[in-house]
LUMNUVO-380275 format. One line per field, with one value per residue (C-alpha): residue number from 1; residue in three letters; x, y, z. Coordinates in steps of 0.25 Angstrom, whole numbers. Example, Ala and Ser with C-alpha at 12.3 -4.5 7.8 and 13.67 -1.06 7.14 Angstrom:
2
lovo: c(1, 2)
keti: c(ALA, SER)
px: c(49, 55)
py: c(-18, -4)
pz: c(31, 29)
END
This chain:
622
lovo: c(1, 2, 3, 4, 5, 6, 7, 8, 9, 10, 11, 12, 13, 14, 15, 16, 17, 18, 19, 20, 21, 22, 23, 24, 25, 26, 27, 28, 29, 30, 31, 32, 33, 34, 35, 36, 37, 38, 39, 40, 41, 42, 43, 44, 45, 46, 47, 48, 49, 50, 51, 52, 53, 54, 55, 56, 57, 58, 59, 60, 61, 62, 63, 64, 65, 66, 67, 68, 69, 70, 71, 72, 73, 74, 75, 76, 77, 78, 79, 80, 81, 82, 83, 84, 85, 86, 87, 88, 89, 90, 91, 92, 93, 94, 95, 96, 97, 98, 99, 100, 101, 102, 103, 104, 105, 106, 107, 108, 109, 110, 111, 112, 113, 114, 115, 116, 117, 118, 119, 120, 121, 122, 123, 124, 125, 126, 127, 128, 129, 130, 131, 132, 133, 134, 135, 136, 137, 138, 139, 140, 141, 142, 143, 144, 145, 146, 147, 148, 149, 150, 151, 152, 153, 154, 155, 156, 157, 158, 159, 160, 161, 162, 163, 164, 165, 166, 167, 168, 169, 170, 171, 172, 173, 174, 175, 176, 177, 178, 179, 180, 181, 182, 183, 184, 185, 186, 187, 188, 189, 190, 191, 192, 193, 194, 195, 196, 197, 198, 199, 200, 201, 202, 203, 204, 205, 206, 207, 208, 209, 210, 211, 212, 213, 214, 215, 216, 217, 218, 219, 220, 221, 222, 223, 224, 225, 226, 227, 228, 229, 230, 231, 232, 233, 234, 235, 236, 237, 238, 239, 240, 241, 242, 243, 244, 245, 246, 247, 248, 249, 250, 251, 252, 253, 254, 255, 256, 257, 258, 259, 260, 261, 262, 263, 264, 265, 266, 267, 268, 269, 270, 271, 272, 273, 274, 275, 276, 277, 278, 279, 280, 281, 282, 283, 284, 285, 286, 287, 288, 289, 290, 291, 292, 293, 294, 295, 296, 297, 298, 299, 300, 301, 302, 303, 304, 305, 306, 307, 308, 309, 310, 311, 312, 313, 314, 315, 316, 317, 318, 319, 320, 321, 322, 323, 324, 325, 326, 327, 328, 329, 330, 331, 332, 333, 334, 335, 336, 337, 338, 339, 340, 341, 342, 343, 344, 345, 346, 347, 348, 349, 350, 351, 352, 353, 354, 355, 356, 357, 358, 359, 360, 361, 362, 363, 364, 365, 366, 367, 368, 369, 370, 371, 372, 373, 374, 375, 376, 377, 378, 379, 380, 381, 382, 383, 384, 385, 386, 387, 388, 389, 390, 391, 392, 393, 394, 395, 396, 397, 398, 399, 400, 401, 402, 403, 404, 405, 406, 407, 408, 409, 410, 411, 412, 413, 414, 415, 416, 417, 418, 419, 420, 421, 422, 423, 424, 425, 426, 427, 428, 429, 430, 431, 432, 433, 434, 435, 436, 437, 438, 439, 440, 441, 442, 443, 444, 445, 446, 447, 448, 449, 450, 451, 452, 453, 454, 455, 456, 457, 458, 459, 460, 461, 462, 463, 464, 465, 466, 467, 468, 469, 470, 471, 472, 473, 474, 475, 476, 477, 478, 479, 480, 481, 482, 483, 484, 485, 486, 487, 488, 489, 490, 491, 492, 493, 494, 495, 496, 497, 498, 499, 500, 501, 502, 503, 504, 505, 506, 507, 508, 509, 510, 511, 512, 513, 514, 515, 516, 517, 518, 519, 520, 521, 522, 523, 524, 525, 526, 527, 528, 529, 530, 531, 532, 533, 534, 535, 536, 537, 538, 539, 540, 541, 542, 543, 544, 545, 546, 547, 548, 549, 550, 551, 552, 553, 554, 555, 556, 557, 558, 559, 560, 561, 562, 563, 564, 565, 566, 567, 568, 569, 570, 571, 572, 573, 574, 575, 576, 577, 578, 579, 580, 581, 582, 583, 584, 585, 586, 587, 588, 589, 590, 591, 592, 593, 594, 595, 596, 597, 598, 599, 600, 601, 602, 603, 604, 605, 606, 607, 608, 609, 610, 611, 612, 613, 614, 615, 616, 617, 618, 619, 620, 621, 622)
keti: c(UNK, UNK, UNK, UNK, UNK, UNK, UNK, UNK, UNK, UNK, UNK, UNK, UNK, UNK, UNK, UNK, UNK, UNK, UNK, UNK, UNK, UNK, UNK, UNK, UNK, UNK, UNK, UNK, UNK, UNK, UNK, UNK, UNK, UNK, UNK, UNK, UNK, UNK, UNK, UNK, UNK, UNK, UNK, UNK, UNK, UNK, UNK, UNK, UNK, UNK, UNK, UNK, UNK, UNK, UNK, UNK, UNK, UNK, UNK, UNK, UNK, UNK, UNK, UNK, UNK, UNK, UNK, UNK, UNK, UNK, UNK, UNK, UNK, UNK, UNK, UNK, UNK, UNK, UNK, UNK, UNK, UNK, UNK, UNK, UNK, UNK, UNK, UNK, UNK, UNK, UNK, UNK, UNK, UNK, UNK, UNK, UNK, UNK, UNK, UNK, UNK, UNK, UNK, UNK, UNK, UNK, UNK, UNK, UNK, UNK, UNK, UNK, UNK, UNK, UNK, UNK, UNK, UNK, UNK, UNK, UNK, UNK, UNK, UNK, UNK, UNK, UNK, UNK, UNK, UNK, UNK, UNK, UNK, UNK, UNK, UNK, UNK, UNK, UNK, UNK, UNK, UNK, UNK, UNK, UNK, UNK, UNK, UNK, UNK, UNK, UNK, UNK, UNK, UNK, UNK, UNK, UNK, UNK, UNK, UNK, UNK, UNK, UNK, UNK, UNK, UNK, UNK, UNK, UNK, UNK, UNK, UNK, UNK, UNK, UNK, UNK, UNK, UNK, UNK, UNK, UNK, UNK, UNK, UNK, UNK, UNK, UNK, UNK, UNK, UNK, UNK, UNK, UNK, UNK, UNK, UNK, UNK, UNK, UNK, UNK, UNK, UNK, UNK, UNK, UNK, UNK, UNK, UNK, UNK, UNK, UNK, UNK, UNK, UNK, UNK, UNK, UNK, UNK, UNK, UNK, UNK, UNK, UNK, UNK, UNK, UNK, UNK, UNK, UNK, UNK, UNK, UNK, UNK, UNK, UNK, UNK, UNK, UNK, UNK, UNK, UNK, UNK, UNK, UNK, UNK, UNK, UNK, UNK, UNK, UNK, UNK, UNK, UNK, UNK, UNK, UNK, UNK, UNK, UNK, UNK, UNK, UNK, UNK, UNK, UNK, UNK, UNK, UNK, UNK, UNK, UNK, UNK, UNK, UNK, UNK, UNK, UNK, UNK, UNK, UNK, UNK, UNK, UNK, UNK, UNK, UNK, UNK, UNK, UNK, UNK, UNK, UNK, UNK, UNK, UNK, UNK, UNK, UNK, UNK, UNK, UNK, UNK, UNK, UNK, UNK, UNK, UNK, UNK, UNK, UNK, UNK, UNK, UNK, UNK, UNK, UNK, UNK, UNK, UNK, UNK, UNK, UNK, UNK, UNK, UNK, UNK, UNK, UNK, UNK, UNK, UNK, UNK, UNK, UNK, UNK, UNK, UNK, UNK, UNK, UNK, UNK, UNK, UNK, UNK, UNK, UNK, UNK, UNK, UNK, UNK, UNK, UNK, UNK, UNK, UNK, UNK, UNK, UNK, UNK, UNK, UNK, UNK, UNK, UNK, UNK, UNK, UNK, UNK, UNK, UNK, UNK, UNK, UNK, UNK, UNK, UNK, UNK, UNK, UNK, UNK, UNK, UNK, UNK, UNK, UNK, UNK, UNK, UNK, UNK, UNK, UNK, UNK, UNK, UNK, UNK, UNK, UNK, UNK, UNK, UNK, UNK, UNK, UNK, UNK, UNK, UNK, UNK, UNK, UNK, UNK, UNK, UNK, UNK, UNK, UNK, UNK, UNK, UNK, UNK, UNK, UNK, UNK, UNK, UNK, UNK, UNK, UNK, UNK, UNK, UNK, UNK, UNK, UNK, UNK, UNK, UNK, UNK, UNK, UNK, UNK, UNK, UNK, UNK, UNK, UNK, UNK, UNK, UNK, UNK, UNK, UNK, UNK, UNK, UNK, UNK, UNK, UNK, UNK, UNK, UNK, UNK, UNK, UNK, UNK, UNK, UNK, UNK, UNK, UNK, UNK, UNK, UNK, UNK, UNK, UNK, UNK, UNK, UNK, UNK, UNK, UNK, UNK, UNK, UNK, UNK, UNK, UNK, UNK, UNK, UNK, UNK, UNK, UNK, UNK, UNK, UNK, UNK, UNK, UNK, UNK, UNK, UNK, UNK, UNK, UNK, UNK, UNK, UNK, UNK, UNK, UNK, UNK, UNK, UNK, UNK, UNK, UNK, UNK, UNK, UNK, UNK, UNK, UNK, UNK, UNK, UNK, UNK, UNK, UNK, UNK, UNK, UNK, UNK, UNK, UNK, UNK, UNK, UNK, UNK, UNK, UNK, UNK, UNK, UNK, UNK, UNK, UNK, UNK, UNK, UNK, UNK, UNK, UNK, UNK, UNK, UNK, UNK, UNK, UNK, UNK, UNK, UNK, UNK, UNK, UNK, UNK, UNK, UNK, UNK, UNK, UNK, UNK, UNK, UNK, UNK, UNK, UNK, UNK, UNK, UNK, UNK, UNK, UNK, UNK, UNK, UNK, UNK, UNK, UNK, UNK, UNK, UNK, UNK, UNK, UNK, UNK, UNK, UNK, UNK, UNK, UNK, UNK, UNK, UNK, UNK, UNK, UNK, UNK, UNK, UNK, UNK, UNK, UNK, UNK, UNK, UNK, UNK, UNK, UNK, UNK, UNK, UNK)
px: c(0, 6, 8, -1, -13, -8, -11, -24, -26, -21, -28, -43, -48, -47, -61, -68, -59, -63, -78, -75, -66, -76, -89, -80, -77, -93, -97, -88, -95, -109, -122, -124, -107, -110, -100, -89, -97, -100, -86, -83, -91, -85, -71, -73, -82, -71, -60, -66, -70, -57, -49, -59, -57, -40, -42, -49, -38, -27, -33, -36, -21, -16, -24, -36, -33, -42, -39, -42, -39, -37, -39, -44, -45, -56, -59, -53, -56, -52, -64, -67, -60, -67, -58, -60, -55, -57, -57, -55, -59, -68, -81, -75, -70, -85, -91, -81, -81, -95, -97, -88, -94, -109, -105, -97, -111, -119, -113, -110, -125, -129, -121, -130, -143, -142, -138, -144, -148, -151, -143, -132, -120, -128, -130, -115, -107, -120, -115, -100, -102, -111, -98, -88, -98, -100, -84, -84, -93, -87, -72, -74, -65, -73, -87, -84, -82, -92, -102, -97, -100, -115, -116, -113, -121, -134, -132, -129, -141, -150, -146, -147, -160, -167, -156, -172, -172, -184, -195, -202, -199, -185, -182, -192, -185, -171, -174, -180, -166, -161, -169, -164, -151, -149, -153, -141, -132, -137, -134, -121, -118, -122, -113, -100, -105, -105, -93, -86, -88, -89, -75, -69, -65, -68, -68, -63, -69, -56, -59, -73, -70, -63, -78, -84, -72, -79, -93, -91, -83, -94, -103, -113, -115, -124, -114, -111, -125, -128, -116, -122, -133, -133, -124, -135, -146, -138, -134, -151, -155, -143, -145, -160, -163, -177, -185, -176, -177, -188, -179, -171, -183, -185, -171, -171, -177, -164, -160, -157, -141, -142, -152, -143, -129, -136, -148, -145, -130, -121, -127, -138, -128, -121, -128, -121, -108, -108, -114, -102, -91, -96, -98, -87, -96, -110, -106, -105, -117, -129, -141, -136, -133, -147, -151, -143, -150, -164, -163, -158, -169, -179, -173, -171, -187, -193, -187, -190, -204, -206, -196, -204, -217, -212, -216, -203, -191, -180, -189, -188, -172, -171, -180, -173, -158, -163, -169, -153, -147, -154, -149, -135, -139, -141, -128, -121, -128, -123, -108, -109, -102, -96, -109, -115, -103, -106, -121, -120, -112, -122, -133, -126, -125, -137, -146, -138, -141, -155, -158, -150, -157, -172, -176, -175, -182, -193, -194, -193, -204, -213, -213, -214, -225, -232, -231, -232, -239, -246, -253, -251, -262, -267, -261, -267, -257, -258, -258, -241, -239, -250, -244, -229, -236, -242, -230, -221, -229, -227, -211, -215, -220, -207, -207, -218, -214, -202, -208, -219, -207, -195, -198, -211, -210, -196, -205, -217, -207, -200, -212, -215, -204, -208, -207, -196, -193, -202, -193, -179, -174, -185, -178, -163, -170, -174, -161, -153, -161, -159, -146, -144, -155, -147, -133, -139, -146, -133, -126, -135, -135, -149, -146, -133, -125, -129, -145, -142, -136, -148, -157, -148, -149, -164, -165, -158, -168, -181, -175, -170, -183, -190, -182, -185, -201, -200, -209, -206, -197, -185, -175, -182, -178, -163, -163, -167, -156, -146, -153, -152, -137, -136, -145, -135, -122, -127, -129, -115, -111, -114, -112, -97, -95, -80, -81, -82, -73, -83, -95, -88, -87, -102, -107, -96, -104, -119, -119, -112, -123, -134, -128, -126, -141, -146, -142, -146, -161, -161, -156, -167, -177, -174, -175, -187, -194, -197, -193, -201, -200, -213, -211, -201, -197, -186, -180, -168, -173, -170, -158, -150, -137, -143, -149, -136, -129, -140, -138, -125, -128, -141, -132, -121, -131, -132, -117, -115, -100, -98, -95, -89, -103, -101, -90, -93, -105, -99, -88, -101, -109, -96, -98, -110, -108, -115, -122, -131, -140, -151, -141, -137, -152, -155, -142, -143, -158, -155, -145, -154, -165, -155, -151, -166, -172, -156, -161, -176, -172, -164, -175, -188, -181, -172, -177, -190, -201, -199, -210, -208, -213, -226, -232, -229, -227, -222, -229, -224, -229, -220)
py: c(1, 16, 24, 33, 22, 19, 35, 35, 22, 30, 42, 34, 37, 52, 51, 46, 53, 67, 64, 57, 68, 80, 71, 71, 86, 88, 83, 96, 106, 112, 113, 126, 129, 126, 133, 124, 113, 116, 120, 107, 99, 107, 107, 91, 90, 98, 91, 77, 80, 86, 73, 65, 72, 71, 57, 54, 62, 54, 39, 44, 47, 35, 25, 23, 13, 6, 10, 1, 4, -3, 10, 2, -12, -7, -23, -38, -52, -66, -64, -51, -36, -23, -14, 0, 0, 12, 9, 19, 18, 25, 21, 28, 41, 44, 42, 49, 61, 62, 62, 72, 82, 78, 81, 93, 99, 95, 100, 111, 113, 107, 119, 129, 121, 117, 129, 131, 117, 110, 99, 105, 98, 86, 84, 87, 77, 67, 71, 72, 57, 52, 55, 47, 37, 40, 40, 26, 19, 24, 22, 9, -4, -13, -17, -14, 1, 2, -2, 10, 20, 12, 13, 28, 33, 26, 34, 46, 45, 42, 52, 64, 57, 62, 74, 80, 72, 77, 73, 62, 58, 60, 52, 42, 42, 39, 27, 21, 27, 20, 6, 5, 8, -5, -13, -9, -9, -24, -28, -21, -30, -42, -39, -39, -51, -61, -55, -56, -72, -74, -67, -71, -58, -42, -38, -24, -20, -24, -36, -35, -44, -55, -56, -53, -65, -77, -73, -76, -89, -93, -105, -98, -84, -83, -75, -66, -64, -61, -52, -45, -45, -37, -26, -22, -23, -11, -4, -4, 0, 12, 16, 16, 6, 0, -5, 3, 17, 22, 25, 36, 48, 45, 48, 62, 69, 74, 87, 90, 89, 75, 70, 74, 68, 57, 50, 59, 56, 50, 39, 34, 30, 21, 10, 12, 14, -2, -6, -3, -5, -21, -21, -33, -41, -40, -36, -53, -57, -53, -55, -44, -34, -37, -34, -20, -17, -20, -13, 1, 0, -3, 8, 18, 16, 15, 26, 35, 33, 38, 50, 56, 57, 61, 75, 75, 81, 73, 61, 62, 65, 51, 43, 49, 47, 33, 29, 35, 26, 14, 17, 17, 3, -2, 6, -1, -16, -12, -11, 4, 9, 20, 26, 24, 32, 43, 41, 40, 54, 61, 55, 60, 75, 76, 70, 79, 91, 88, 86, 99, 109, 101, 111, 123, 116, 113, 127, 132, 121, 125, 139, 135, 126, 141, 148, 140, 128, 121, 110, 98, 91, 79, 65, 53, 42, 28, 17, 12, 30, 28, 16, 22, 34, 28, 18, 31, 38, 27, 25, 11, 8, 5, 10, 5, -10, -9, -7, -15, -27, -24, -16, -20, -35, -33, -24, -32, -43, -32, -29, -44, -43, -29, -35, -36, -21, -19, -26, -29, -36, -48, -47, -49, -59, -68, -65, -69, -82, -86, -84, -95, -106, -105, -108, -119, -125, -123, -132, -143, -141, -138, -126, -121, -106, -103, -103, -97, -87, -84, -84, -72, -64, -67, -63, -49, -47, -49, -39, -32, -30, -27, -14, -11, -10, -7, 6, 6, 12, 15, 9, -5, -5, -2, -14, -23, -18, -21, -35, -37, -35, -44, -54, -51, -52, -67, -69, -66, -75, -88, -85, -81, -84, -82, -67, -61, -49, -45, -46, -36, -25, -29, -29, -17, -7, -12, -11, 3, 8, 2, 7, 22, 22, 15, 28, 36, 34, 32, 46, 49, 42, 50, 64, 61, 48, 34, 33, 27, 22, 25, 37, 46, 55, 65, 65, 69, 83, 84, 74, 77, 70, 58, 56, 58, 47, 39, 39, 33, 23, 20, 18, 10, 1, -3, -5, 7, 10, 18, 6, -6, -13, -10, -19, -30, -29, -31, -42, -50, -50, -59, -70, -73, -85, -83, -97, -88, -82, -80, -75, -65, -62, -58, -51, -43, -39, -37, -27, -20, -18, -16, 0, 1, -1, 7, 19, 17, 19, 32, 38, 37, 41, 53, 56, 60, 71, 76, 78, 87, 87, 95, 85, 90, 81, 80, 69, 61, 73, 84)
pz: c(1, -3, 9, 3, 4, 19, 22, 17, 23, 38, 35, 30, 45, 44, 36, 51, 58, 53, 56, 68, 75, 71, 76, 89, 89, 86, 101, 108, 101, 107, 98, 98, 92, 79, 71, 78, 75, 58, 60, 64, 55, 43, 47, 45, 34, 26, 32, 28, 14, 12, 17, 9, -4, -2, 2, -10, -19, -13, -13, -28, -31, -24, -31, -25, -19, -8, 9, 18, 33, 46, 57, 71, 76, 84, 91, 88, 90, 83, 74, 73, 71, 71, 65, 58, 43, 35, 19, 7, -8, -19, -11, 1, -7, -13, 0, 9, -2, -5, 10, 13, 4, 11, 25, 21, 13, 24, 35, 30, 27, 41, 48, 44, 42, 58, 62, 76, 75, 89, 85, 77, 83, 83, 68, 66, 76, 70, 56, 59, 66, 53, 45, 53, 52, 37, 35, 43, 34, 19, 25, 33, 29, 35, 39, 54, 51, 40, 51, 62, 53, 50, 64, 64, 53, 58, 72, 65, 54, 67, 76, 63, 59, 73, 73, 76, 89, 96, 84, 81, 66, 66, 79, 72, 57, 64, 71, 58, 51, 61, 60, 48, 49, 60, 49, 39, 52, 55, 42, 42, 53, 47, 35, 46, 53, 40, 33, 46, 48, 32, 34, 46, 47, 48, 32, 28, 15, 7, 11, 4, -10, -1, 8, -7, -14, -3, -5, -20, -17, -7, -12, -2, -4, 6, 18, 4, 1, 17, 16, 5, 9, 23, 15, 6, 17, 26, 13, 9, 23, 25, 11, 12, 1, -1, 9, 18, 12, 20, 32, 23, 22, 37, 41, 36, 48, 52, 47, 32, 33, 38, 31, 18, 24, 30, 20, 6, 5, 13, 24, 15, 5, 15, 9, -6, 0, 9, -7, -12, 0, 0, -15, -16, -7, -13, -27, -31, -26, -36, -26, -18, -32, -36, -21, -21, -33, -31, -18, -25, -36, -29, -19, -31, -35, -23, -16, -30, -29, -14, -17, -29, -20, -7, 0, 8, 1, 13, 7, -7, -6, 3, -6, -18, -12, -9, -24, -28, -16, -24, -36, -29, -24, -38, -45, -34, -36, -51, -47, -52, -40, -44, -50, -36, -29, -38, -37, -21, -22, -31, -23, -9, -14, -20, -9, 2, -7, -9, 4, 10, 1, 4, 14, 2, -6, 3, 5, -10, -14, -3, -7, -21, -17, -8, -19, -34, -30, -41, -39, -48, -58, -52, -61, -60, -55, -60, -51, -51, -49, -37, -31, -32, -26, -14, -13, -13, -3, 7, 3, 0, 16, 17, 33, 35, 30, 38, 51, 48, 43, 48, 62, 67, 69, 78, 87, 88, 93, 103, 107, 112, 119, 127, 141, 140, 139, 152, 161, 156, 168, 164, 152, 157, 166, 154, 149, 160, 161, 145, 149, 161, 155, 141, 148, 156, 142, 135, 145, 144, 129, 127, 119, 111, 114, 97, 103, 115, 106, 98, 111, 117, 103, 104, 118, 113, 101, 108, 119, 109, 104, 114, 115, 103, 103, 119, 123, 138, 146, 140, 150, 148, 134, 135, 146, 133, 124, 136, 137, 121, 121, 134, 126, 113, 122, 128, 114, 109, 122, 119, 104, 106, 121, 121, 115, 128, 125, 112, 120, 133, 120, 117, 131, 135, 126, 127, 142, 143, 132, 140, 155, 148, 141, 154, 163, 154, 153, 167, 167, 159, 165, 177, 171, 162, 168, 163, 148, 140, 126, 120, 115, 111, 123, 116, 130, 123, 122, 136, 139, 127, 132, 138, 126, 118, 130, 127, 114, 114, 123, 112, 102, 111, 115, 99, 97, 92, 89, 102, 113, 112, 108, 95, 93, 102, 94, 80, 86, 93, 80, 74, 84, 78, 66, 55, 57, 69, 58, 69, 80, 70, 67, 81, 83, 71, 76, 90, 86, 74, 87, 99, 91, 87, 102, 108, 100, 100, 115, 113, 104, 112, 124, 119, 106, 98, 105, 118, 127, 138, 153, 148, 140, 126, 115, 100, 94, 83, 72, 77)
END
């Protein structure tokens, strides 16, 4: 390797260090110090843009070879290595430069757009954190690093959709978007799990051709189809492709500028990036190629029919953007990766511009309508036109069907275990009895360790669903989450009893988050009285610092990368073998609903409309 390439390898870290350092500095300033905050952000973005352009120019001059840099090994065992690796190629170049220009434009616009807003500092801090997560994804050298950025983007998306956190709809739609994101999170975890078992090691992106070669040489391509299918599923959800498109317009409850950078330009295109990055795996599989093409074509057609009849400008732009991303899916499936990148850049700039000027356009159209309006002439509609119009108005019932066939059945199951929420102690007692009973049965060879593992994972899922649908005391739901983690712990313990060190990482992070959240809920109860999950209480209006601390506890208890639980969960997943399909299904469902149940507690207690002691209530219509 040339000396120049080695030097470029070493400074790849600057792409993620620049926004991270700026984010940490942004935490120092107060909300009223707008000049200092905006100056920090502008300096950061100008520095990043200049660095991205100079780096790209040097990389092209020296020969455009793929760069791979192993930055840091966070944790290592005999079977698992959690390392931060960085990767640079033409794909990273395009996404980084487009991102740099758009970040600069949007933050410059936001400096004036959010002037004297109550959340000025919160907005810019979150944007910097998003920039850090975005760069982790586009410069990731392995699935583990990409997943860290993937989680950060999900969290920042949720925070910015719920930016107006004392209104009902922003909070509700933030939760809806997060629930879709969680599906893509688990799909990506399944990809990492299966690739690890298939290759018997952690794989970097430079080794993806080797994975593809092994899949091609394997007579049974079931494993390859599973890996590629989960990659496709993660991309479809993240890029709001059919039938998950409806979350995209709902996500536009946040400020116009955050909508532009997230759902008009960068975040919504991450699915296209993932498909391009993992192309060596899925491209040789005709079934997956056709699936990518079909998902893209369906989204392009359906989103276009919806966009043409929407009365909200943001909804029109959202569905138009989804339709264009559907066309990008088709281009990627056909192997036209360069065209897809050009299309990405054009669509990103166009949608950002449209969203930023949308308030001005609405003002102009309203003025024009008042003074120059002429009602259109009635035109008869044929059956096909009427049908498409009706489907477009109803957005093809995507929201209704998602709730009816995905979330509602699990809510019903959770309600059947609702008795556990009324007395969490009984659930703990039941688990203790089962632990003792199963150990005795195992000694007498009446039950195998594998069956015990499945049993505990099943208990964990039941407890998680109980917390997910529980409407009683917030403390009881919080305790159910701890008990669910306890069920997972005993399941992992029976699956790999010799891996106690890895389990300590998991349990240590979960316990720290639980205890912090428990004391914060008690503190809030002393100030406000009993906390229930039957409605949005909006107590963050009076207890801002407590709400922020509880948010950190919430993301800690779900394994977000702020505690050792994040590494512990990734390691423990590798101890579930590919033959344990039922165990993996129970695990994935548990971790999906653990996050949704934990975030739900945070939303119901601290966000939403605030009801003061004089009885003033802000209803949903507000």
